[in-house]
GUZA-682052 format. One record per residue: z, y, x of N, C-alpha, C, O in turn; residue in three letters. Coordinates in steps of 0.1 Angstrom, whole numbers, padded with zeros to 4 digits, always signed. Layout:
BEGIN
ZYXZYXZYXZYXALA...
***
This chain:
BEGIN
+0706+0056-1260+0712+0067-1252+0714+0065-1238+0712+0073-1229MET+0719+0054-1236+0724+0047-1223+0712+0045-1217+0712+0046-1205ARG+0701+0041-1222+0690+0036-1218+0680+0048-1213+0672+0047-1204SER+0681+0059-1221+0674+0071-1215+0680+0078-1205+0673+0083-1197LYS+0693+0079-1204+0700+0085-1194+0698+0075-1180+0699+0081-1169LYS+0696+0062-1181+0695+0053-1170+0680+0057-1165+0676+0059-1153SER+0673+0058-1174+0656+0060-1170+0657+0074-1163+0653+0076-1151SER+0662+0083-1170+0662+0097-1162+0668+0098-1149+0662+0104-1139LYS+0680+0092-1148+0686+0092-1133+0679+0082-1125+0680+0085-1113LYS+0672+0071-1129+0663+0065-1119+0651+0072-1114+0647+0072-1102LYS+0645+0081-1125+0634+0090-1123+0638+0100-1110+0631+0101-1099THR+0650+0107-1113+0656+0114-1103+0659+0110-1090+0657+0117-1080ILE+0663+0096-1089+0664+0090-1077+0652+0088-1069+0652+0090-1057ILE+0643+0083-1077+0628+0083-1071+0622+0092-1065+0616+0091-1055ILE+0625+0105-1072+0619+0119-1068+0625+0123-1055+0619+0127-1045SER+0639+0120-1055+0644+0125-1042+0642+0115-1033+0641+0120-1022VAL+0640+0103-1033+0637+0096-1020+0621+0099-1016+0617+0099-1005VAL+0613+0101-1027+0599+0106-1023+0599+0118-1017+0590+0119-1009CYS+0607+0128-1018+0609+0140-1012+0614+0138-0998+0610+0145-0989MET+0624+0128-0996+0629+0125-0984+0618+0121-0973+0616+0125-0962LEU+0612+0109-0981+0601+0105-0972+0589+0114-0969+0584+0113-0957ILE+0585+0123-0976+0576+0132-0974+0579+0143-0963+0571+0149-0956ILE+0595+0145-0963+0598+0155-0954+0599+0146-0940+0596+0151-0929THR+0604+0134-0939+0601+0128-0927+0590+0123-0923+0590+0121-0911LEU+0579+0120-0929+0565+0122-0924+0557+0133-0919+0549+0134-0910ILE+0561+0142-0928+0556+0157-0922+0564+0161-0910+0557+0165-0901THR+0578+0159-0909+0584+0164-0895+0580+0154-0885+0581+0160-0874THR+0574+0141-0884+0569+0133-0875+0556+0136-0871+0552+0133-0860PHE+0549+0141-0882+0532+0144-0880+0533+0158-0873+0525+0161-0864ALA+0542+0167-0876+0542+0182-0869+0548+0180-0856+0544+0187-0847LEU+0557+0172-0853+0567+0170-0841+0565+0158-0835+0575+0151-0836SER+0555+0151-0829+0556+0137-0826+0564+0135-0814+0566+0144-0806PRO+0568+0124-0812+0577+0122-0799+0570+0125-0788+0558+0124-0788ARG+0577+0130-0777+0572+0136-0766+0566+0126-0758+0558+0129-0749ALA+0569+0112-0760+0563+0103-0753+0549+0099-0757+0543+0092-0749GLU+0543+0105-0768+0533+0101-0776+0519+0112-0767+0508+0113-0771SER+0523+0118-0758+0513+0126-0753+0513+0124-0739+0521+0119-0731TYR+0497+0131-0735+0495+0130-0722+0493+0143-0720+0491+0150-0730ASP+0493+0149-0706+0491+0162-0702+0477+0165-0695+0472+0157-0687GLU+0472+0176-0697+0461+0182-0693+0462+0196-0688+0469+0205-0694GLU+0455+0198-0676+0454+0214-0673+0442+0220-0675+0432+0214-0672THR+0443+0231-0682+0429+0238-0687+0422+0245-0671+0429+0250-0662ALA+0411+0243-0670+0407+0249-0656+0392+0255-0661+0386+0253-0671ARG+0390+0263-0649+0377+0271-0650+0365+0264-0643+0366+0260-0631SER+0354+0262-0652+0342+0257-0647+0330+0261-0655+0331+0268-0665GLN+0318+0257-0650+0307+0260-0660+0305+0250-0673+0309+0238-0672ASP+0300+0254-0682+0296+0246-0694+0281+0249-0697+0276+0260-0700VAL+0276+0238-0697+0262+0240-0701+0256+0229-0709+0259+0217-0707THR+0247+0234-0721+0242+0224-0731+0225+0224-0729+0218+0232-0723THR+0221+0212-0734+0207+0210-0730+0201+0204-0744+0207+0197-0753TYR+0186+0209-0744+0180+0202-0753+0172+0189-0746+0169+0191-0734TYR+0167+0179-0751+0161+0168-0743+0149+0163-0755+0151+0161-0767ASN+0139+0162-0749+0125+0158-0754+0120+0146-0747+0123+0142-0737PHE+0111+0141-0754+0102+0129-0749+0087+0130-0749+0081+0133-0759ASN+0083+0127-0738+0065+0128-0741+0058+0120-0730+0065+0115-0721GLY+0044+0120-0731+0037+0112-0723+0029+0120-0716+0025+0130-0723ASN+0024+0119-0699+0015+0127-0695+0004+0125-0698-0001+0114-0700ILE-0004+0138-0700-0017+0140-0704-0024+0150-0694-0018+0158-0686GLU-0038+0146-0695-0045+0157-0684-0048+0170-0694-0051+0168-0706ALA-0047+0184-0689-0050+0195-0694-0066+0196-0699-0071+0202-0709LYS-0073+0191-0690-0087+0194-0690-0095+0179-0689-0093+0172-0679ASP-0103+0177-0700-0114+0166-0702-0126+0169-0708-0126+0177-0717ASN-0133+0164-0704-0147+0165-0711-0154+0151-0717-0154+0142-0709GLN-0159+0149-0728-0167+0137-0733-0181+0143-0731-0185+0154-0737ILE-0189+0136-0723-0201+0142-0723-0209+0134-0732-0209+0121-0732VAL-0217+0142-0739-0225+0133-0750-0240+0138-0751-0241+0150-0748ILE-0249+0132-0755-0262+0137-0756-0266+0146-0767-0269+0141-0778ALA-0266+0159-0767-0267+0167-0779-0281+0168-0785-0283+0176-0795ASP-0290+0162-0779-0304+0160-0788-0308+0146-0783-0302+0139-0775THR-0318+0142-0790-0324+0126-0785-0333+0131-0770-0341+0140-0769MET-0329+0121-0762-0334+0122-0750-0336+0111-0740-0328+0102-0742MET-0344+0109-0731-0346+0097-0722-0341+0101-0711-0342+0112-0706GLN-0333+0090-0705-0323+0094-0691-0335+0091-0679-0340+0079-0678ILE-0338+0100-0670-0345+0096-0659-0338+0093-0646-0342+0084-0639LYS-0325+0102-0643-0318+0100-0631-0303+0102-0635-0299+0111-0642THR-0295+0092-0629-0281+0093-0631-0276+0097-0614-0278+0090-0605ILE-0270+0107-0615-0264+0114-0600-0251+0110-0599-0247+0111-0587TYR-0242+0105-0608-0227+0103-0605-0224+0085-0609-0232+0077-0615VAL-0214+0084-0605-0209+0069-0610-0194+0070-0612-0187+0080-0609GLU-0189+0061-0617-0173+0061-0620-0166+0066-0608-0169+0061-0597GLU-0156+0074-0607-0148+0077-0598-0151+0090-0588-0143+0096-0582GLY-0165+0091-0590-0168+0105-0582-0160+0118-0587-0158+0119-0599ASP-0157+0126-0580-0152+0140-0581-0162+0149-0581-0170+0150-0571THR-0164+0157-0592-0174+0169-0596-0169+0181-0596-0157+0182-0598VAL-0174+0191-0595-0172+0205-0600-0179+0210-0610-0189+0204-0613LYS-0174+0222-0616-0182+0227-0628-0195+0230-0624-0198+0235-0614LYS-0203+0227-0634-0219+0231-0631-0227+0220-0625-0239+0220-0626ASP-0221+0212-0619-0226+0198-0610-0235+0191-0620-0232+0190-0632ASP-0247+0187-0615-0255+0178-0623-0252+0165-0626-0251+0157-0616ILE-0250+0161-0636-0244+0147-0640-0258+0138-0642-0259+0127-0636LEU-0266+0141-0651-0277+0133-0655-0290+0143-0654-0288+0155-0653PHE-0303+0137-0654-0315+0145-0656-0324+0136-0665-0328+0125-0662GLU-0328+0142-0677-0338+0135-0686-0355+0137-0680-0359+0145-0671THR-0361+0128-0687-0375+0127-0684-0384+0138-0687-0395+0139-0684THR-0376+0149-0697-0380+0161-0700-0376+0173-0690-0379+0184-0693GLN-0368+0170-0678-0365+0179-0669-0349+0185-0673-0342+0192-0666GLY-0346+0180-0685-0331+0189-0687-0319+0182-0679-0317+0170-0679GLN-0314+0191-0675-0303+0188-0667-0286+0188-0673-0280+0199-0674LYS-0282+0176-0676-0269+0176-0680-0257+0179-0669-0254+0171-0660ILE-0250+0190-0672-0240+0193-0663-0225+0193-0666-0221+0192-0677ARG-0217+0193-0656-0203+0192-0659-0194+0204-0664-0195+0213-0656ALA-0188+0204-0673-0183+0217-0678-0168+0220-0672-0163+0231-0675LYS-0163+0211-0665-0150+0214-0658-0151+0206-0646-0158+0196-0644ILE-0142+0210-0638-0136+0202-0626-0131+0189-0629-0123+0189-0638ASP-0134+0178-0623-0129+0164-0627-0132+0151-0622-0140+0152-0613GLY-0129+0141-0625-0132+0129-0620-0141+0123-0630-0140+0127-0642GLU-0151+0113-0627-0161+0107-0637-0154+0095-0644-0148+0086-0637VAL-0155+0094-0654-0153+0079-0659-0162+0071-0658-0171+0074-0650GLY-0162+0058-0667-0172+0049-0666-0185+0056-0672-0185+0064-0681GLU-0194+0052-0666-0209+0055-0668-0213+0048-0681-0211+0036-0679THR-0218+0050-0693-0219+0041-0704-0235+0039-0707-0240+0032-0716LEU-0244+0046-0697-0258+0047-0701-0266+0042-0686-0261+0042-0675ILE-0277+0039-0688-0288+0035-0676-0297+0043-0674-0300+0050-0684GLU-0304+0046-0665-0315+0054-0660-0327+0046-0670-0328+0034-0672GLU-0334+0054-0676-0345+0048-0685-0342+0048-0699-0351+0049-0708GLY-0327+0047-0702-0325+0045-0714-0329+0060-0724-0329+0072-0720ALA-0331+0055-0738-0333+0064-0747-0323+0065-0756-0319+0055-0762THR-0316+0079-0758-0303+0081-0762-0305+0087-0777-0315+0095-0779LEU-0297+0085-0787-0297+0093-0798-0289+0105-0797-0281+0105-0787MET-0290+0114-0806-0282+0125-0805-0267+0120-0809-0264+0113-0818THR-0257+0126-0799-0242+0122-0802-0239+0110-0792-0227+0106-0791GLY-0246+0105-0786-0242+0090-0776-0233+0096-0766-0235+0106-0759THR-0224+0089-0767-0214+0090-0755-0220+0086-0739-0225+0075-0737LYS-0219+0095-0730-0225+0092-0715-0216+0087-0706-0217+0077-0699MET-0204+0096-0708-0193+0094-0698-0181+0105-0703-0181+0112-0713THR-0171+0104-0693-0161+0113-0694-0157+0119-0682-0158+0112-0672THR-0153+0130-0682-0147+0139-0671-0131+0140-0672-0127+0142-0683LEU-0123+0140-0663-0109+0141-0666-0104+0149-0652-0107+0145-0640THR-0097+0160-0655-0093+0167-0643-0078+0162-0641-0069+0168-0648ASP-0073+0153-0632-0062+0146-0627-0050+0155-0621-0038+0152-0620TYR-0057+0167-0617-0051+0174-0607-0042+0185-0617-0033+0191-0612SER-0044+0187-0627-0037+0197-0637-0034+0186-0649-0042+0182-0657ASN-0019+0183-0648-0015+0177-0660-0003+0182-0670+0004+0191-0665LEU+0000+0177-0680+0007+0183-0689+0015+0173-0699+0011+0161-0700LYS+0024+0177-0705+0034+0170-0716+0031+0177-0728+0031+0190-0728ILE+0030+0171-0739+0031+0176-0751+0044+0170-0761+0045+0158-0765THR+0053+0180-0764+0067+0174-0770+0067+0179-0784+0061+0189-0787VAL+0075+0171-0793+0078+0175-0806+0090+0183-0805+0099+0178-0798LYS+0093+0194-0811+0103+0204-0811+0108+0207-0827+0102+0212-0836VAL+0121+0204-0828+0126+0205-0843+0123+0220-0848+0121+0228-0839ASP+0123+0225-0860+0120+0237-0862+0133+0246-0862+0132+0257-0865GLU+0145+0240-0859+0157+0247-0855+0159+0250-0844+0169+0257-0840TYR+0150+0244-0835+0152+0248-0819+0138+0254-0813+0135+0254-0801ASP+0130+0258-0823+0118+0265-0817+0121+0280-0810+0116+0283-0799ILE+0129+0286-0816+0133+0300-0810+0135+0298-0796+0132+0307-0789THR+0141+0286-0791+0147+0287-0778+0135+0281-0767+0137+0278-0755SER+0122+0279-0772+0110+0276-0764+0102+0288-0762+0093+0291-0769MET+0108+0294-0751+0102+0304-0745+0088+0300-0735+0087+0291-0726ALA+0078+0311-0737+0068+0306-0726+0069+0310-0712+0070+0321-0707GLN+0069+0300-0706+0070+0301-0691+0085+0298-0687+0090+0299-0676ASP+0091+0294-0697+0107+0289-0692+0103+0274-0686+0095+0265-0689LYS+0113+0273-0676+0113+0262-0666+0120+0250-0674+0129+0253-0683GLU+0115+0237-0671+0121+0225-0676+0122+0216-0665+0115+0218-0656VAL+0132+0206-0666+0131+0194-0659+0124+0181-0664+0124+0178-0676THR+0118+0176-0656+0110+0164-0662+0112+0151-0656+0107+0150-0645VAL+0118+0141-0660+0121+0129-0654+0110+0119-0657+0110+0114-0668LEU+0103+0115-0649+0091+0105-0649+0097+0092-0647+0100+0089-0636VAL+0099+0084-0659+0107+0072-0659+0101+0063-0649+0109+0058-0641ASN+0088+0058-0649+0083+0051-0640+0086+0050-0625+0087+0040-0618ALA+0086+0064-0622+0087+0067-0607+0105+0070-0602+0110+0071-0591LEU+0110+0073-0616+0125+0076-0614+0126+0089-0605+0133+0089-0595ASN+0118+0099-0610+0113+0110-0603+0116+0121-0610+0111+0121-0621LYS+0123+0132-0606+0122+0147-0615+0113+0155-0608+0112+0155-0595GLU+0107+0161-0618+0096+0173-0610+0098+0186-0619+0105+0185-0629ILE+0093+0196-0617+0096+0208-0625+0083+0210-0636+0072+0208-0633THR+0086+0212-0647+0076+0219-0657+0078+0233-0663+0089+0239-0663GLY+0069+0237-0666+0068+0251-0673+0062+0251-0688+0051+0246-0690LYS+0070+0257-0696+0065+0258-0710+0052+0267-0710+0053+0279-0708ILE+0041+0262-0712+0029+0271-0714+0024+0273-0727+0017+0283-0727ALA+0027+0266-0739+0023+0270-0751+0031+0266-0764+0034+0254-0764LYS+0035+0272-0773+0043+0268-0784+0034+0268-0796+0028+0279-0797VAL+0032+0258-0805+0024+0260-0815+0030+0269-0826+0042+0269-0828SER+0022+0277-0834+0025+0285-0843+0028+0280-0859+0032+0287-0869LYS+0024+0268-0858+0024+0262-0873+0030+0248-0872+0027+0240-0863GLU+0037+0246-0879+0045+0233-0881+0039+0222-0886+0031+0224-0895ALA+0040+0211-0882+0034+0197-0885+0046+0191-0895+0057+0190-0891ILE+0042+0187-0910+0053+0180-0918+0048+0167-0920+0037+0163-0924THR+0059+0159-0916+0055+0143-0919+0068+0138-0927+0079+0139-0922VAL+0066+0134-0939+0076+0128-0948+0086+0138-0951+0098+0134-0951ASN+0083+0152-0953+0092+0160-0954+0100+0166-0943+0108+0175-0944GLY+0096+0161-0931+0104+0167-0917+0093+0176-0913+0082+0172-0914VAL+0097+0186-0907+0089+0198-0901+0091+0198-0886+0103+0200-0882SER+0082+0197-0878+0083+0201-0864+0070+0208-0856+0058+0207-0861TYR+0073+0213-0847+0063+0221-0838+0061+0213-0825+0069+0205-0822PHE+0048+0217-0818+0048+0213-0804+0046+0221-0795+0040+0232-0797THR+0051+0217-0785+0051+0227-0771+0046+0220-0761+0049+0209-0759ALA+0037+0228-0755+0028+0220-0742+0035+0226-0728+0038+0238-0727SER+0038+0215-0718+0045+0217-0707+0037+0215-0696+0033+0204-0694ILE+0033+0224-0687+0026+0222-0675+0034+0217-0665+0045+0221-0664ASP+0029+0208-0658+0037+0198-0646+0031+0205-0633+0019+0209-0632LEU+0043+0206-0622+0039+0209-0610+0028+0197-0604+0026+0186-0609GLU+0021+0201-0594+0013+0190-0590+0020+0179-0582+0029+0182-0575LYS+0016+0167-0583+0022+0157-0578+0013+0146-0577+0010+0141-0588ASP+0008+0141-0567-0001+0129-0565+0002+0115-0571-0007+0107-0575PRO+0015+0114-0573+0022+0099-0580+0020+0102-0595+0021+0092-0602ASP+0018+0112-0600+0019+0112-0614+0004+0108-0620-0007+0113-0617LEU+0005+0097-0630-0006+0090-0637-0006+0094-0652+0005+0095-0658LEU-0016+0097-0658-0019+0099-0674-0012+0088-0678-0012+0077-0673VAL-0005+0091-0688+0002+0079-0697+0015+0078-0694+0022+0073-0703GLY+0020+0080-0683+0035+0079-0679+0044+0084-0689+0042+0095-0695MET+0056+0077-0691+0063+0084-0702+0075+0091-0693+0079+0089-0681SER+0080+0102-0701+0088+0114-0694+0100+0117-0703+0099+0116-0715THR+0112+0121-0698+0122+0129-0704+0124+0142-0699+0126+0144-0687GLU+0122+0152-0710+0122+0166-0705+0136+0171-0710+0141+0167-0721VAL+0143+0180-0700+0155+0185-0700+0153+0199-0700+0146+0204-0690THR+0159+0208-0709+0158+0222-0709+0171+0226-0714+0177+0221-0724MET+0177+0238-0706+0188+0243-0708+0190+0250-0723+0180+0256-0728ILE+0200+0249-0730+0201+0253-0741+0210+0266-0743+0206+0276-0748SER+0224+0265-0738+0232+0276-0735+0237+0273-0722+0235+0262-0717GLN+0244+0281-0715+0251+0281-0705+0264+0292-0704+0263+0304-0708SER+0275+0287-0699+0286+0296-0699+0293+0295-0686+0302+0286-0686ALA+0291+0302-0674+0296+0301-0662+0310+0304-0661+0314+0312-0668PRO+0318+0298-0653+0331+0300-0648+0341+0305-0660+0348+0315-0659ASN+0341+0296-0670+0349+0297-0681+0361+0289-0683+0361+0278-0678VAL+0371+0292-0690+0381+0283-0693+0379+0271-0701+0373+0273-0712THR+0383+0258-0698+0378+0247-0706+0388+0237-0703+0395+0237-0693THR+0389+0228-0716+0397+0219-0716+0389+0205-0723+0380+0207-0731ILE+0393+0193-0721+0385+0183-0725+0382+0183-0740+0390+0190-0747SER+0372+0177-0745+0373+0176-0761+0384+0168-0765+0389+0172-0775MET+0389+0157-0760+0402+0150-0765+0413+0158-0767+0421+0155-0775LYS+0414+0169-0759+0425+0177-0760+0424+0187-0773+0434+0194-0776ALA+0414+0188-0777+0411+0200-0789+0413+0190-0804+0406+0180-0806LEU+0423+0196-0812+0426+0191-0824+0419+0200-0836+0413+0211-0834GLN+0419+0196-0849+0416+0203-0860+0424+0203-0871+0430+0192-0873PHE+0426+0213-0879+0436+0211-0888+0429+0207-0902+0418+0201-0902ASP+0436+0210-0912+0428+0202-0925+0419+0213-0930+0413+0211-0940ASN+0417+0224-0924+0406+0235-0926+0397+0238-0919+0389+0248-0919LYS+0398+0225-0909+0388+0224-0896+0389+0237-0889+0379+0244-0887ASN+0401+0241-0884+0404+0251-0873+0407+0245-0862+0414+0234-0863GLN+0404+0249-0852+0407+0244-0837+0418+0245-0834+0422+0256-0837PRO+0427+0238-0827+0442+0241-0821+0445+0232-0812+0439+0221-0812PHE+0455+0235-0803+0460+0224-0792+0475+0224-0793+0481+0233-0798VAL+0480+0213-0788+0493+0211-0787+0498+0217-0772+0491+0219-0762TYR+0511+0220-0772+0516+0225-0760+0531+0224-0760+0537+0221-0770TYR+0538+0225-0748+0553+0227-0749+0557+0242-0747+0552+0250-0739ARG+0568+0244-0758+0571+0257-0756+0583+0259-0744+0583+0250-0735ASP+0591+0269-0744+0599+0273-0735+0613+0263-0735+0620+0261-0726ASN+0613+0257-0748+0624+0248-0751+0620+0235-0749+0627+0226-0753SER+0608+0231-0744+0603+0218-0741+0598+0213-0754+0594+0202-0753ASP+0598+0218-0765+0594+0214-0778+0581+0213-0779+0576+0223-0774LYS+0572+0203-0785+0560+0203-0788+0556+0209-0799+0560+0205-0810VAL+0547+0219-0798+0543+0230-0810+0526+0230-0808+0521+0224-0799VAL+0521+0236-0818+0509+0238-0818+0504+0253-0819+0511+0261-0824ALA+0490+0258-0813+0487+0271-0814+0470+0271-0818+0463+0261-0813LYS+0464+0279-0825+0451+0281-0827+0445+0283-0815+0452+0287-0805THR+0433+0282-0813+0424+0285-0801+0408+0289-0809+0403+0285-0819VAL+0404+0298-0799+0388+0303-0804+0379+0295-0792+0380+0297-0779THR+0369+0286-0799+0362+0277-0789+0348+0285-0787+0344+0294-0795VAL+0340+0281-0777+0326+0286-0775+0318+0272-0774+0320+0262-0781GLY+0310+0272-0765+0302+0258-0765+0308+0248-0759+0318+0249-0750ILE+0303+0236-0763+0307+0224-0757+0294+0215-0752+0282+0217-0755ASN+0298+0205-0744+0287+0196-0737+0288+0181-0742+0280+0172-0740ASP+0300+0180-0752+0305+0167-0757+0314+0161-0750+0320+0151-0755GLY+0317+0166-0736+0328+0162-0728+0340+0172-0728+0351+0169-0730ASN+0335+0186-0723+0344+0196-0723+0340+0208-0733+0328+0210-0737ILE+0349+0215-0736+0348+0226-0744+0352+0241-0739+0363+0243-0733VAL+0343+0250-0741+0348+0263-0737+0360+0270-0746+0358+0271-0758GLN+0371+0275-0739+0381+0280-0746+0380+0296-0745+0385+0302-0735ILE+0375+0303-0754+0375+0318-0755+0387+0324-0756+0390+0334-0750GLU+0395+0319-0765+0409+0326-0767+0420+0316-0770+0417+0305-0776ASP+0433+0318-0765+0443+0309-0769+0448+0300-0755+0460+0298-0754GLY+0440+0297-0748+0444+0291-0735+0439+0296-0724+0427+0299-0725VAL+0446+0299-0712+0441+0304-0702+0439+0293-0690+0444+0282-0692LYS+0432+0294-0679+0430+0283-0669+0444+0283-0663+0450+0293-0660SER+0449+0270-0660+0461+0267-0654+0472+0261-0665+0481+0253-0662GLY+0468+0266-0677+0480+0263-0689+0479+0248-0689+0469+0243-0686GLU+0489+0241-0693+0490+0227-0695+0489+0225-0711+0497+0232-0719VAL+0480+0216-0716+0478+0212-0731+0483+0198-0732+0483+0191-0722VAL+0486+0193-0743+0489+0180-0745+0477+0171-0755+0473+0174-0766LEU+0475+0160-0747+0465+0150-0753+0472+0140-0761+0479+0132-0755LEU+0472+0139-0775+0476+0127-0781+0472+0115-0778+0460+0112-0778PRO+0482+0107-0775+0477+0091-0770+0470+0085-0782+0461+0077-0782LYS+0475+0089-0793+0465+0083-0806+0461+0096-0812+0469+0104-0813GLU+0447+0098-0815+0441+0110-0816+0446+0116-0832+0445+0109-0842LYS+0450+0127-0832+0453+0134-0846+0443+0144-0848+0440+0153-0841ILE+0438+0140-0860+0426+0147-0864+0430+0161-0871+0423+0171-0871ASN+0443+0161-0876+0446+0175-0882+0461+0174-0884+0468+0163-0882LYS+0466+0187-0887+0481+0188-0888+0484+0183-0905+0478+0187-0915ILE+0493+0176-0907+0497+0171-0918+0506+0180-0926+0516+0185-0921ALA+0503+0181-0938+0515+0190-0944+0519+0181-0956+0513+0170-0959THR+0530+0186-0965+0536+0178-0976+0524+0175-0987+0523+0164-0993PRO+0515+0185-0988+0503+0185-0999+0495+0172-0994+0491+0164-1003LEU+0493+0170-0981+0483+0161-0975+0490+0147-0978+0483+0137-0982ASP+0503+0147-0975+0510+0133-0977+0511+0128-0990+0511+0116-0993VAL+0512+0141-1001+0513+0138-1015+0499+0131-1020+0499+0121-1028MET+0488+0137-1015+0475+0134-1019+0471+0120-1014+0462+0114-1019ARG+0479+0114-1004+0476+0100-0997+0484+0092-1004+0482+0081-1001GLU+0495+0093-1012+0502+0085-1020+0493+0078-1030+0498+0070-1038GLN
***
C-alpha cells in the first residue's frame, strides 16, 4: 500500500511541476522581455513586385535562301555584309531566273560560286534583319495571364550592362511540356539600338503587382501564429508587449503591405530572435 501511495504522490508532484514549467514557458513566449525587441515605425511607400525572365537576342526576320529547283548560277549580285531591300536581285541563273530577297536585311556568307550547278534545296546564303530584334522567353503556366500583348518590360543586356525597353508582341496559345513541366513562350520586341547584337543574353523584368502609397512594415516585423495567421507585436498603453493580428497585401521580399491592423506612423516591435508563432500550452506539450 505504501508503495502505491508513494507512486501516486510522485505522479502528482511530477504533474504539478510539468504544469508549472508549461505555464512559465508559455508566459515567457507570449510576453518576452522588453529588451528582446527592436522598434520599427510603419510608413507609407510604394510596393511593387516583378516577374523575371531570361532570354537571348534574336532577329525577328531572316531568310535562308535556297535553290527551289535544279539550276546553274550565272551571276552573283551580292556579297557578305551587303544590305539589301525586299525584292532586290541576289542571283541570276543561266536560264534567266532571278533569285530575289524576300525581306530587308544583311547578306550572310555566300555559299555558292558563279557557274556552279545547284541541286534543289542547296543553301545559297542567308539574309538577316538586324534592325528589328526580339527576345523569346519561357513563361510558367501560372504566370501566363499576366503576359498581355503590348505590355512594356525592362530588358537588361548583360554584356553591355545597359537597360532598354521591350514590348510583348506575342504570347503562345499552346504550352510546351518537358518532363511533366508546362511552359508557354512570349516574344518581346526590342527598341532599336545599334549596340545590340544577336545572341546577347538578357534579363527581362516585368511588373507583376503594384500598390502605391500604402502602409508598410518590414518582413522581419511580421510574425505568424500556429495557424499561419499574420500578426505584429506592439506596446499597449501600459507599455506591455502584446500582439495583434493584421491583414497583409503584397510584399517584395523586404517590405509588406499592411491593409488593416497597423497605420502609418505606428511603432511595431521586431523580435531580436525571430519568433515564428505564438506558443500555446498545447504547443509546449507537443514539444515535450
